C-alpha positions in Angstrom: 3.0 25.3 -23.8 3.7 24.9 -27.5 0.8 23.5 -30.1 3.1 20.0 -31.0 4.3 19.0 -27.5 0.8 20.1 -25.5 0.7 19.1 -22.1 3.2 16.6 -21.9 5.2 18.0 -19.6 2.7 19.3 -17.1 1.0 15.2 -16.7 4.7 14.1 -16.6 5.1 16.1 -13.5 1.4 15.0 -11.8 2.3 11.2 -12.9 5.7 11.5 -10.4 3.7 13.9 -8.0 0.9 10.7 -8.1 3.9 8.8 -7.5 5.9 9.5 -5.5 2.9 10.1 -3.3 1.4 6.9 -3.2 4.9 5.8 -2.1 5.2 7.4 0.6 1.8 7.2 1.8 3.0 3.2 1.6 5.4 3.4 3.6 3.2 5.7 6.3 1.0 2.8 6.1 3.5 0.5 6.9 5.0 3.0 9.6 2.4 2.9 11.6 0.7 -0.4 11.3 2.1 -2.9 13.9 1.7 -6.4 14.4 -0.9 -7.8 17.2 0.0 -10.1 19.5 -2.7 -12.8 20.4 -4.7 -12.0 23.6 -4.6 -15.5 25.1 -8.2 -16.7 26.5 -8.2 -16.9 30.6 -11.0 -19.4 31.2 
């Protein structure tokens, strides 16, 4: 870490990590959700 650059590199890594995690979780949730078939009422 330099005095001119600060924590730019670390924040860039954290940002990419957060974005990747959100995408991964979105895909996981999409794969877990199964379409629910409506149950016919018997009356």
